[in-house]
PDB file of N, H, CA, C and O in Angstrom:
ATOM      1  N   MET A   1       0.862  -1.167   0.000  1.00  0.00           N
ATOM      2  CA  MET A   1       0.000   0.000   0.000  1.00  0.00           C
ATOM      3  C   MET A   1       0.902   1.222   0.000  1.00  0.00           C
ATOM      4  O   MET A   1       1.840   1.317   0.792  1.00  0.00           O
ATOM      5  N   ASN A   2       0.618   2.132  -0.874  1.00  0.00           N
ATOM      6  H   ASN A   2      -0.144   2.055  -1.517  1.00  0.00           H
ATOM      7  CA  ASN A   2       1.414   3.346  -0.957  1.00  0.00           C
ATOM      8  C   ASN A   2       0.740   4.505  -0.236  1.00  0.00           C
ATOM      9  O   ASN A   2       1.407   5.247   0.485  1.00  0.00           O
ATOM     10  N   ASP A   3      -0.540   4.671  -0.411  1.00  0.00           N
ATOM     11  H   ASP A   3      -1.082   4.068  -0.997  1.00  0.00           H
ATOM     12  CA  ASP A   3      -1.263   5.777   0.220  1.00  0.00           C
ATOM     13  C   ASP A   3      -2.622   5.304   0.702  1.00  0.00           C
ATOM     14  O   ASP A   3      -3.228   4.400   0.127  1.00  0.00           O
ATOM     15  N   LEU A   4      -3.081   5.933   1.763  1.00  0.00           N
ATOM     16  H   LEU A   4      -2.589   6.668   2.230  1.00  0.00           H
ATOM     17  CA  LEU A   4      -4.427   5.680   2.274  1.00  0.00           C
ATOM     18  C   LEU A   4      -5.077   7.037   2.497  1.00  0.00           C
ATOM     19  O   LEU A   4      -4.601   7.841   3.299  1.00  0.00           O
ATOM     20  N   PHE A   5      -6.144   7.280   1.798  1.00  0.00           N
ATOM     21  H   PHE A   5      -6.531   6.627   1.147  1.00  0.00           H
ATOM     22  CA  PHE A   5      -6.860   8.541   1.936  1.00  0.00           C
ATOM     23  C   PHE A   5      -8.322   8.258   2.223  1.00  0.00           C
ATOM     24  O   PHE A   5      -8.900   7.308   1.695  1.00  0.00           O
ATOM     25  N   VAL A   6      -8.908   9.085   3.057  1.00  0.00           N
ATOM     26  H   VAL A   6      -8.438   9.857   3.486  1.00  0.00           H
ATOM     27  CA  VAL A   6     -10.344   9.038   3.306  1.00  0.00           C
ATOM     28  C   VAL A   6     -10.871  10.423   2.949  1.00  0.00           C
ATOM     29  O   VAL A   6     -10.327  11.430   3.402  1.00  0.00           O
ATOM     30  N   SER A   7     -11.914  10.477   2.148  1.00  0.00           N
ATOM     31  H   SER A   7     -12.355   9.659   1.780  1.00  0.00           H
ATOM     32  CA  SER A   7     -12.451  11.770   1.729  1.00  0.00           C
ATOM     33  C   SER A   7     -12.919  12.571   2.937  1.00  0.00           C
ATOM     34  O   SER A   7     -13.300  12.010   3.964  1.00  0.00           O
ATOM     35  N   GLU A   8     -12.885  13.864   2.798  1.00  0.00           N
ATOM     36  H   GLU A   8     -12.576  14.320   1.964  1.00  0.00           H
ATOM     37  CA  GLU A   8     -13.256  14.758   3.903  1.00  0.00           C
ATOM     38  C   GLU A   8     -14.614  14.418   4.512  1.00  0.00           C
ATOM     39  O   GLU A   8     -14.723  14.371   5.737  1.00  0.00           O
ATOM     40  N   PRO A   9     -15.665  14.176   3.702  1.00  0.00           N
ATOM     41  CA  PRO A   9     -16.967  13.856   4.309  1.00  0.00           C
ATOM     42  C   PRO A   9     -16.970  12.555   5.118  1.00  0.00           C
ATOM     43  O   PRO A   9     -17.796  12.386   6.015  1.00  0.00           O
ATOM     44  N   ALA A  10     -16.050  11.638   4.806  1.00  0.00           N
ATOM     45  H   ALA A  10     -15.378  11.775   4.078  1.00  0.00           H
ATOM     46  CA  ALA A  10     -16.011  10.348   5.507  1.00  0.00           C
ATOM     47  C   ALA A  10     -15.124  10.377   6.747  1.00  0.00           C
ATOM     48  O   ALA A  10     -15.115   9.424   7.526  1.00  0.00           O
ATOM     49  N   ARG A  11     -14.383  11.456   6.931  1.00  0.00           N
ATOM     50  H   ARG A  11     -14.390  12.230   6.298  1.00  0.00           H
ATOM     51  CA  ARG A  11     -13.485  11.537   8.086  1.00  0.00           C
ATOM     52  C   ARG A  11     -14.299  11.634   9.370  1.00  0.00           C
ATOM     53  O   ARG A  11     -15.330  12.304   9.432  1.00  0.00           O
ATOM     54  N   GLY A  12     -13.805  10.950  10.380  1.00  0.00           N
ATOM     55  H   GLY A  12     -12.967  10.406  10.329  1.00  0.00           H
ATOM     56  CA  GLY A  12     -14.500  10.941  11.664  1.00  0.00           C
ATOM     57  C   GLY A  12     -15.582   9.878  11.759  1.00  0.00           C
ATOM     58  O   GLY A  12     -16.294   9.808  12.760  1.00  0.00           O
ATOM     59  N   THR A  13     -15.714   9.050  10.727  1.00  0.00           N
ATOM     60  H   THR A  13     -15.135   9.107   9.914  1.00  0.00           H
ATOM     61  CA  THR A  13     -16.755   8.010  10.722  1.00  0.00           C
ATOM     62  C   THR A  13     -16.212   6.640  11.109  1.00  0.00           C
ATOM     63  O   THR A  13     -16.978   5.688  11.258  1.00  0.00           O
ATOM     64  N   GLY A  14     -14.890   6.534  11.274  1.00  0.00           N
ATOM     65  H   GLY A  14     -14.268   7.307  11.154  1.00  0.00           H
ATOM     66  CA  GLY A  14     -14.284   5.237  11.566  1.00  0.00           C
ATOM     67  C   GLY A  14     -13.836   4.497  10.317  1.00  0.00           C
ATOM     68  O   GLY A  14     -13.312   3.387  10.409  1.00  0.00           O
ATOM     69  N   LEU A  15     -14.034   5.094   9.157  1.00  0.00           N
ATOM     70  H   LEU A  15     -14.460   5.996   9.082  1.00  0.00           H
ATOM     71  CA  LEU A  15     -13.669   4.428   7.906  1.00  0.00           C
ATOM     72  C   LEU A  15     -12.163   4.188   7.808  1.00  0.00           C
ATOM     73  O   LEU A  15     -11.742   3.113   7.380  1.00  0.00           O
ATOM     74  N   ALA A  16     -11.355   5.155   8.191  1.00  0.00           N
ATOM     75  H   ALA A  16     -11.697   6.028   8.538  1.00  0.00           H
ATOM     76  CA  ALA A  16      -9.898   4.979   8.121  1.00  0.00           C
ATOM     77  C   ALA A  16      -9.460   3.811   8.998  1.00  0.00           C
ATOM     78  O   ALA A  16      -8.640   2.992   8.584  1.00  0.00           O
ATOM     79  N   ASP A  17     -10.007   3.735  10.209  1.00  0.00           N
ATOM     80  H   ASP A  17     -10.673   4.401  10.545  1.00  0.00           H
ATOM     81  CA  ASP A  17      -9.689   2.621  11.107  1.00  0.00           C
ATOM     82  C   ASP A  17     -10.058   1.298  10.439  1.00  0.00           C
ATOM     83  O   ASP A  17      -9.277   0.347  10.449  1.00  0.00           O
ATOM     84  N   ALA A  18     -11.249   1.250   9.862  1.00  0.00           N
ATOM     85  H   ALA A  18     -11.883   2.023   9.854  1.00  0.00           H
ATOM     86  CA  ALA A  18     -11.730   0.021   9.227  1.00  0.00           C
ATOM     87  C   ALA A  18     -10.845  -0.372   8.046  1.00  0.00           C
ATOM     88  O   ALA A  18     -10.573  -1.556   7.848  1.00  0.00           O
ATOM     89  N   LEU A  19     -10.396   0.599   7.265  1.00  0.00           N
ATOM     90  H   LEU A  19     -10.617   1.561   7.425  1.00  0.00           H
ATOM     91  CA  LEU A  19      -9.527   0.302   6.122  1.00  0.00           C
ATOM     92  C   LEU A  19      -8.185  -0.268   6.579  1.00  0.00           C
ATOM     93  O   LEU A  19      -7.687  -1.236   6.003  1.00  0.00           O
ATOM     94  N   ILE A  20      -7.607   0.331   7.610  1.00  0.00           N
ATOM     95  H   ILE A  20      -8.011   1.117   8.078  1.00  0.00           H
ATOM     96  CA  ILE A  20      -6.327  -0.165   8.113  1.00  0.00           C
ATOM     97  C   ILE A  20      -6.488  -1.573   8.672  1.00  0.00           C
ATOM     98  O   ILE A  20      -5.664  -2.448   8.406  1.00  0.00           O
ATOM     99  N   LEU A  21      -7.534  -1.790   9.436  1.00  0.00           N
ATOM    100  H   LEU A  21      -8.203  -1.080   9.652  1.00  0.00           H
ATOM    101  CA  LEU A  21      -7.756  -3.118  10.014  1.00  0.00           C
ATOM    102  C   LEU A  21      -8.045  -4.158   8.933  1.00  0.00           C
ATOM    103  O   LEU A  21      -7.658  -5.318   9.076  1.00  0.00           O
ATOM    104  N   ALA A  22      -8.723  -3.757   7.853  1.00  0.00           N
ATOM    105  H   ALA A  22      -9.037  -2.815   7.737  1.00  0.00           H
ATOM    106  CA  ALA A  22      -8.961  -4.676   6.736  1.00  0.00           C
ATOM    107  C   ALA A  22      -7.640  -5.023   6.046  1.00  0.00           C
ATOM    108  O   ALA A  22      -7.427  -6.171   5.655  1.00  0.00           O
ATOM    109  N   CYS A  23      -6.760  -4.041   5.899  1.00  0.00           N
ATOM    110  H   CYS A  23      -6.933  -3.109   6.217  1.00  0.00           H
ATOM    111  CA  CYS A  23      -5.433  -4.314   5.330  1.00  0.00           C
ATOM    112  C   CYS A  23      -4.668  -5.280   6.223  1.00  0.00           C
ATOM    113  O   CYS A  23      -4.001  -6.190   5.730  1.00  0.00           O
ATOM    114  N   ALA A  24      -4.762  -5.086   7.533  1.00  0.00           N
ATOM    115  H   ALA A  24      -5.304  -4.348   7.934  1.00  0.00           H
ATOM    116  CA  ALA A  24      -4.083  -5.979   8.477  1.00  0.00           C
ATOM    117  C   ALA A  24      -4.623  -7.399   8.359  1.00  0.00           C
ATOM    118  O   ALA A  24      -3.853  -8.359   8.359  1.00  0.00           O
ATOM    119  N   ASP A  25      -5.928  -7.533   8.260  1.00  0.00           N
ATOM    120  H   ASP A  25      -6.554  -6.752   8.261  1.00  0.00           H
ATOM    121  CA  ASP A  25      -6.534  -8.863   8.107  1.00  0.00           C
ATOM    122  C   ASP A  25      -6.049  -9.543   6.831  1.00  0.00           C
ATOM    123  O   ASP A  25      -5.725 -10.730   6.836  1.00  0.00           O
ATOM    124  N   GLU A  26      -6.003  -8.790   5.748  1.00  0.00           N
ATOM    125  H   GLU A  26      -6.266  -7.825   5.744  1.00  0.00           H
ATOM    126  CA  GLU A  26      -5.551  -9.349   4.471  1.00  0.00           C
ATOM    127  C   GLU A  26      -4.074  -9.741   4.550  1.00  0.00           C
ATOM    128  O   GLU A  26      -3.680 -10.788   4.038  1.00  0.00           O
ATOM    129  N   ALA A  27      -3.272  -8.911   5.183  1.00  0.00           N
ATOM    130  H   ALA A  27      -3.593  -8.060   5.599  1.00  0.00           H
ATOM    131  CA  ALA A  27      -1.851  -9.225   5.328  1.00  0.00           C
ATOM    132  C   ALA A  27      -1.659 -10.496   6.157  1.00  0.00           C
ATOM    133  O   ALA A  27      -0.845 -11.350   5.806  1.00  0.00           O
ATOM    134  N   ARG A  28      -2.405 -10.619   7.255  1.00  0.00           N
ATOM    135  H   ARG A  28      -3.066  -9.925   7.540  1.00  0.00           H
ATOM    136  CA  ARG A  28      -2.338 -11.836   8.083  1.00  0.00           C
ATOM    137  C   ARG A  28      -2.705 -13.068   7.261  1.00  0.00           C
ATOM    138  O   ARG A  28      -2.062 -14.113   7.362  1.00  0.00           O
ATOM    139  N   ARG A  29      -3.746 -12.928   6.452  1.00  0.00           N
ATOM    140  H   ARG A  29      -4.268 -12.080   6.371  1.00  0.00           H
ATOM    141  CA  ARG A  29      -4.210 -14.033   5.616  1.00  0.00           C
ATOM    142  C   ARG A  29      -3.106 -14.521   4.676  1.00  0.00           C
ATOM    143  O   ARG A  29      -3.058 -15.696   4.312  1.00  0.00           O
ATOM    144  N   HIS A  30      -2.232 -13.608   4.295  1.00  0.00           N
ATOM    145  H   HIS A  30      -2.272 -12.653   4.591  1.00  0.00           H
ATOM    146  CA  HIS A  30      -1.123 -13.949   3.397  1.00  0.00           C
ATOM    147  C   HIS A  30       0.164 -14.269   4.158  1.00  0.00           C
ATOM    148  O   HIS A  30       1.224 -14.429   3.552  1.00  0.00           O
ATOM    149  N   GLY A  31       0.071 -14.362   5.477  1.00  0.00           N
ATOM    150  H   GLY A  31      -0.790 -14.232   5.969  1.00  0.00           H
ATOM    151  CA  GLY A  31       1.230 -14.769   6.265  1.00  0.00           C
ATOM    152  C   GLY A  31       2.148 -13.657   6.733  1.00  0.00           C
ATOM    153  O   GLY A  31       3.220 -13.933   7.270  1.00  0.00           O
ATOM    154  N   ALA A  32       1.757 -12.416   6.544  1.00  0.00           N
ATOM    155  H   ALA A  32       0.885 -12.191   6.107  1.00  0.00           H
ATOM    156  CA  ALA A  32       2.602 -11.302   6.999  1.00  0.00           C
ATOM    157  C   ALA A  32       2.628 -11.252   8.523  1.00  0.00           C
ATOM    158  O   ALA A  32       1.655 -11.610   9.187  1.00  0.00           O
ATOM    159  N   LEU A  33       3.739 -10.808   9.054  1.00  0.00           N
ATOM    160  H   LEU A  33       4.529 -10.517   8.514  1.00  0.00           H
ATOM    161  CA  LEU A  33       3.891 -10.696  10.498  1.00  0.00           C
ATOM    162  C   LEU A  33       3.706  -9.267  10.997  1.00  0.00           C
ATOM    163  O   LEU A  33       3.483  -9.043  12.187  1.00  0.00           O
ATOM    164  N   SER A  34       3.799  -8.304  10.086  1.00  0.00           N
ATOM    165  H   SER A  34       3.979  -8.486   9.119  1.00  0.00           H
ATOM    166  CA  SER A  34       3.613  -6.910  10.489  1.00  0.00           C
ATOM    167  C   SER A  34       3.289  -6.055   9.273  1.00  0.00           C
ATOM    168  O   SER A  34       3.470  -6.475   8.130  1.00  0.00           O
ATOM    169  N   LEU A  35       2.810  -4.861   9.542  1.00  0.00           N
ATOM    170  H   LEU A  35       2.662  -4.520  10.470  1.00  0.00           H
ATOM    171  CA  LEU A  35       2.597  -3.834   8.522  1.00  0.00           C
ATOM    172  C   LEU A  35       3.387  -2.612   8.956  1.00  0.00           C
ATOM    173  O   LEU A  35       3.542  -2.361  10.152  1.00  0.00           O
ATOM    174  N   GLY A  36       3.874  -1.872   8.016  1.00  0.00           N
ATOM    175  H   GLY A  36       3.748  -2.075   7.045  1.00  0.00           H
ATOM    176  CA  GLY A  36       4.576  -0.638   8.335  1.00  0.00           C
ATOM    177  C   GLY A  36       4.164   0.461   7.379  1.00  0.00           C
ATOM    178  O   GLY A  36       3.796   0.193   6.235  1.00  0.00           O
ATOM    179  N   TRP A  37       4.223   1.687   7.842  1.00  0.00           N
ATOM    180  H   TRP A  37       4.522   1.904   8.771  1.00  0.00           H
ATOM    181  CA  TRP A  37       3.894   2.822   6.992  1.00  0.00           C
ATOM    182  C   TRP A  37       4.524   4.067   7.567  1.00  0.00           C
ATOM    183  O   TRP A  37       5.116   4.041   8.646  1.00  0.00           O
ATOM    184  N   GLN A  38       4.394   5.155   6.840  1.00  0.00           N
ATOM    185  H   GLN A  38       3.913   5.176   5.963  1.00  0.00           H
ATOM    186  CA  GLN A  38       4.982   6.429   7.234  1.00  0.00           C
ATOM    187  C   GLN A  38       3.925   7.511   7.172  1.00  0.00           C
ATOM    188  O   GLN A  38       2.941   7.411   6.440  1.00  0.00           O
ATOM    189  N   THR A  39       4.155   8.542   7.957  1.00  0.00           N
ATOM    190  H   THR A  39       4.955   8.623   8.551  1.00  0.00           H
ATOM    191  CA  THR A  39       3.330   9.741   7.868  1.00  0.00           C
ATOM    192  C   THR A  39       4.199  10.933   8.224  1.00  0.00           C
ATOM    193  O   THR A  39       5.246  10.783   8.852  1.00  0.00           O
ATOM    194  N   ALA A  40       3.770  12.091   7.829  1.00  0.00           N
ATOM    195  H   ALA A  40       2.919  12.213   7.319  1.00  0.00           H
ATOM    196  CA  ALA A  40       4.516  13.305   8.166  1.00  0.00           C
ATOM    197  C   ALA A  40       4.460  13.555   9.671  1.00  0.00           C
ATOM    198  O   ALA A  40       3.462  13.251  10.325  1.00  0.00           O
ATOM    199  N   LYS A  41       5.530  14.106  10.205  1.00  0.00           N
ATOM    200  H   LYS A  41       6.341  14.353   9.674  1.00  0.00           H
ATOM    201  CA  LYS A  41       5.586  14.390  11.640  1.00  0.00           C
ATOM    202  C   LYS A  41       4.453  15.305  12.088  1.00  0.00           C
ATOM    203  O   LYS A  41       3.972  15.201  13.216  1.00  0.00           O
ATOM    204  N   ASP A  42       4.030  16.200  11.200  1.00  0.00           N
ATOM    205  H   ASP A  42       4.421  16.285  10.283  1.00  0.00           H
ATOM    206  CA  ASP A  42       2.989  17.160  11.579  1.00  0.00           C
ATOM    207  C   ASP A  42       1.571  16.682  11.246  1.00  0.00           C
ATOM    208  O   ASP A  42       0.614  17.434  11.432  1.00  0.00           O
ATOM    209  N   ASN A  43       1.420  15.454  10.762  1.00  0.00           N
ATOM    210  H   ASN A  43       2.197  14.843  10.610  1.00  0.00           H
ATOM    211  CA  ASN A  43       0.091  14.929  10.428  1.00  0.00           C
ATOM    212  C   ASN A  43      -0.522  14.282  11.674  1.00  0.00           C
ATOM    213  O   ASN A  43      -0.617  13.059  11.782  1.00  0.00           O
ATOM    214  N   LYS A  44      -0.926  15.125  12.590  1.00  0.00           N
ATOM    215  H   LYS A  44      -0.850  16.118  12.503  1.00  0.00           H
ATOM    216  CA  LYS A  44      -1.444  14.662  13.883  1.00  0.00           C
ATOM    217  C   LYS A  44      -2.758  13.897  13.729  1.00  0.00           C
ATOM    218  O   LYS A  44      -3.026  12.965  14.486  1.00  0.00           O
ATOM    219  N   ARG A  45      -3.564  14.282  12.767  1.00  0.00           N
ATOM    220  H   ARG A  45      -3.346  15.040  12.152  1.00  0.00           H
ATOM    221  CA  ARG A  45      -4.843  13.589  12.563  1.00  0.00           C
ATOM    222  C   ARG A  45      -4.611  12.128  12.184  1.00  0.00           C
ATOM    223  O   ARG A  45      -5.263  11.229  12.715  1.00  0.00           O
ATOM    224  N   ALA A  46      -3.690  11.906  11.275  1.00  0.00           N
ATOM    225  H   ALA A  46      -3.160  12.636  10.844  1.00  0.00           H
ATOM    226  CA  ALA A  46      -3.367  10.528  10.876  1.00  0.00           C
ATOM    227  C   ALA A  46      -2.772   9.759  12.049  1.00  0.00           C
ATOM    228  O   ALA A  46      -3.089   8.586  12.248  1.00  0.00           O
ATOM    229  N   GLN A  47      -1.924  10.404  12.814  1.00  0.00           N
ATOM    230  H   GLN A  47      -1.667  11.357  12.651  1.00  0.00           H
ATOM    231  CA  GLN A  47      -1.299   9.734  13.951  1.00  0.00           C
ATOM    232  C   GLN A  47      -2.341   9.277  14.969  1.00  0.00           C
ATOM    233  O   GLN A  47      -2.184   8.226  15.590  1.00  0.00           O
ATOM    234  N   LYS A  48      -3.391  10.054  15.140  1.00  0.00           N
ATOM    235  H   LYS A  48      -3.518  10.909  14.636  1.00  0.00           H
ATOM    236  CA  LYS A  48      -4.471   9.646  16.048  1.00  0.00           C
ATOM    237  C   LYS A  48      -5.161   8.380  15.537  1.00  0.00           C
ATOM    238  O   LYS A  48      -5.513   7.499  16.322  1.00  0.00           O
ATOM    239  N   VAL A  49      -5.351   8.295  14.228  1.00  0.00           N
ATOM    240  H   VAL A  49      -5.066   9.011  13.590  1.00  0.00           H
ATOM    241  CA  VAL A  49      -5.951   7.089  13.637  1.00  0.00           C
ATOM    242  C   VAL A  49      -5.060   5.890  13.928  1.00  0.00           C
ATOM    243  O   VAL A  49      -5.546   4.845  14.361  1.00  0.00           O
ATOM    244  N   TYR A  50      -3.773   6.031  13.696  1.00  0.00           N
ATOM    245  H   TYR A  50      -3.378   6.879  13.344  1.00  0.00           H
ATOM    246  CA  TYR A  50      -2.846   4.918  13.890  1.00  0.00           C
ATOM    247  C   TYR A  50      -2.819   4.472  15.348  1.00  0.00           C
ATOM    248  O   TYR A  50      -2.738   3.278  15.635  1.00  0.00           O
ATOM    249  N   GLU A  51      -2.887   5.421  16.255  1.00  0.00           N
ATOM    250  H   GLU A  51      -2.953   6.391  16.021  1.00  0.00           H
ATOM    251  CA  GLU A  51      -2.927   5.075  17.677  1.00  0.00           C
ATOM    252  C   GLU A  51      -4.220   4.342  18.027  1.00  0.00           C
ATOM    253  O   GLU A  51      -4.210   3.431  18.854  1.00  0.00           O
ATOM    254  N   ARG A  52      -5.328   4.732  17.408  1.00  0.00           N
ATOM    255  H   ARG A  52      -5.337   5.473  16.736  1.00  0.00           H
ATOM    256  CA  ARG A  52      -6.610   4.062  17.681  1.00  0.00           C
ATOM    257  C   ARG A  52      -6.599   2.598  17.267  1.00  0.00           C
ATOM    258  O   ARG A  52      -7.259   1.769  17.894  1.00  0.00           O
ATOM    259  N   VAL A  53      -5.850   2.274  16.213  1.00  0.00           N
ATOM    260  H   VAL A  53      -5.313   2.947  15.704  1.00  0.00           H
ATOM    261  CA  VAL A  53      -5.800   0.873  15.770  1.00  0.00           C
ATOM    262  C   VAL A  53      -4.635   0.127  16.425  1.00  0.00           C
ATOM    263  O   VAL A  53      -4.271  -0.967  15.994  1.00  0.00           O
ATOM    264  N   SER A  54      -4.064   0.716  17.452  1.00  0.00           N
ATOM    265  H   SER A  54      -4.360   1.605  17.802  1.00  0.00           H
ATOM    266  CA  SER A  54      -2.989   0.114  18.263  1.00  0.00           C
ATOM    267  C   SER A  54      -1.666  -0.042  17.526  1.00  0.00           C
ATOM    268  O   SER A  54      -0.861  -0.903  17.881  1.00  0.00           O
ATOM    269  N   ALA A  55      -1.431   0.778  16.506  1.00  0.00           N
ATOM    270  H   ALA A  55      -2.085   1.477  16.218  1.00  0.00           H
ATOM    271  CA  ALA A  55      -0.124   0.772  15.848  1.00  0.00           C
ATOM    272  C   ALA A  55       0.889   1.422  16.788  1.00  0.00           C
ATOM    273  O   ALA A  55       0.559   2.340  17.539  1.00  0.00           O
ATOM    274  N   GLU A  56       2.111   0.938  16.736  1.00  0.00           N
ATOM    275  H   GLU A  56       2.380   0.192  16.126  1.00  0.00           H
ATOM    276  CA  GLU A  56       3.169   1.472  17.583  1.00  0.00           C
ATOM    277  C   GLU A  56       4.103   2.347  16.767  1.00  0.00           C
ATOM    278  O   GLU A  56       4.485   1.999  15.650  1.00  0.00           O
ATOM    279  N   ARG A  57       4.461   3.477  17.334  1.00  0.00           N
ATOM    280  H   ARG A  57       4.150   3.759  18.241  1.00  0.00           H
ATOM    281  CA  ARG A  57       5.385   4.393  16.667  1.00  0.00           C
ATOM    282  C   ARG A  57       6.789   3.799  16.699  1.00  0.00           C
ATOM    283  O   ARG A  57       7.265   3.369  17.750  1.00  0.00           O
ATOM    284  N   SER A  58       7.435   3.779  15.566  1.00  0.00           N
ATOM    285  H   SER A  58       7.048   4.128  14.712  1.00  0.00           H
ATOM    286  CA  SER A  58       8.786   3.241  15.448  1.00  0.00           C
ATOM    287  C   SER A  58       9.805   4.291  15.892  1.00  0.00           C
ATOM    288  O   SER A  58       9.557   5.494  15.808  1.00  0.00           O
ATOM    289  N   GLU A  59      10.926   3.819  16.354  1.00  0.00           N
ATOM    290  H   GLU A  59      11.127   2.842  16.421  1.00  0.00           H
ATOM    291  CA  GLU A  59      12.025   4.711  16.718  1.00  0.00           C
ATOM    292  C   GLU A  59      12.947   4.987  15.530  1.00  0.00           C
ATOM    293  O   GLU A  59      13.903   5.753  15.646  1.00  0.00           O
ATOM    294  N   TRP A  60      12.656   4.361  14.389  1.00  0.00           N
ATOM    295  H   TRP A  60      11.879   3.738  14.295  1.00  0.00           H
ATOM    296  CA  TRP A  60      13.483   4.525  13.204  1.00  0.00           C
ATOM    297  C   TRP A  60      13.175   5.838  12.504  1.00  0.00           C
ATOM    298  O   TRP A  60      12.051   6.335  12.559  1.00  0.00           O
ATOM    299  N   LEU A  61      14.175   6.389  11.851  1.00  0.00           N
ATOM    300  H   LEU A  61      15.089   5.985  11.807  1.00  0.00           H
ATOM    301  CA  LEU A  61      14.011   7.568  11.011  1.00  0.00           C
ATOM    302  C   LEU A  61      14.130   7.133   9.560  1.00  0.00           C
ATOM    303  O   LEU A  61      14.942   6.267   9.234  1.00  0.00           O
ATOM    304  N   ASP A  62      13.337   7.719   8.701  1.00  0.00           N
ATOM    305  H   ASP A  62      12.678   8.422   8.966  1.00  0.00           H
ATOM    306  CA  ASP A  62      13.384   7.396   7.274  1.00  0.00           C
ATOM    307  C   ASP A  62      14.224   8.435   6.544  1.00  0.00           C
ATOM    308  O   ASP A  62      14.127   9.633   6.808  1.00  0.00           O
ATOM    309  N   TYR A  63      15.042   7.956   5.631  1.00  0.00           N
ATOM    310  H   TYR A  63      15.121   6.983   5.417  1.00  0.00           H
ATOM    311  CA  TYR A  63      15.847   8.828   4.793  1.00  0.00           C
ATOM    312  C   TYR A  63      15.604   8.465   3.341  1.00  0.00           C
ATOM    313  O   TYR A  63      15.242   7.331   3.026  1.00  0.00           O
ATOM    314  N   SER A  64      15.808   9.440   2.452  1.00  0.00           N
ATOM    315  H   SER A  64      16.102  10.360   2.707  1.00  0.00           H
ATOM    316  CA  SER A  64      15.752   9.157   1.020  1.00  0.00           C
ATOM    317  C   SER A  64      16.789  10.019   0.317  1.00  0.00           C
ATOM    318  O   SER A  64      17.197  11.062   0.827  1.00  0.00           O
ATOM    319  N   LEU A  65      17.201   9.577  -0.838  1.00  0.00           N
ATOM    320  H   LEU A  65      16.870   8.729  -1.252  1.00  0.00           H
ATOM    321  CA  LEU A  65      18.170  10.294  -1.646  1.00  0.00           C
ATOM    322  C   LEU A  65      17.553  10.509  -3.018  1.00  0.00           C
ATOM    323  O   LEU A  65      17.327   9.558  -3.765  1.00  0.00           O
ATOM    324  N   ALA A  66      17.286  11.756  -3.340  1.00  0.00           N
ATOM    325  H   ALA A  66      17.470  12.529  -2.733  1.00  0.00           H
ATOM    326  CA  ALA A  66      16.712  12.068  -4.651  1.00  0.00           C
ATOM    327  C   ALA A  66      17.773  11.864  -5.722  1.00  0.00           C
ATOM    328  O   ALA A  66      18.924  12.263  -5.546  1.00  0.00           O
ATOM    329  N   LEU A  67      17.391  11.249  -6.821  1.00  0.00           N
ATOM    330  H   LEU A  67      16.456  10.925  -6.965  1.00  0.00           H
ATOM    331  CA  LEU A  67      18.329  10.981  -7.917  1.00  0.00           C
ATOM    332  C   LEU A  67      17.964  11.758  -9.159  1.00  0.00           C
ATOM    333  O   LEU A  67      18.648  11.651 -10.177  1.00  0.00           O
TER     334      LEU A  67
END
């Protein structure tokens, strides 16, 4: 999964939580042991969603090199 977006009218309805949990169920079905993703440090709304689904914040930092 590259991006997860919920339209503005659907925000606050629990849809984002349901989508993440559905992805987790599908990943488990295929034998995955974990899911990982990234969000901007200032995207507090998304971070609240991730906390609601019991995701744990990683201590790792992500880097990229533009080519």
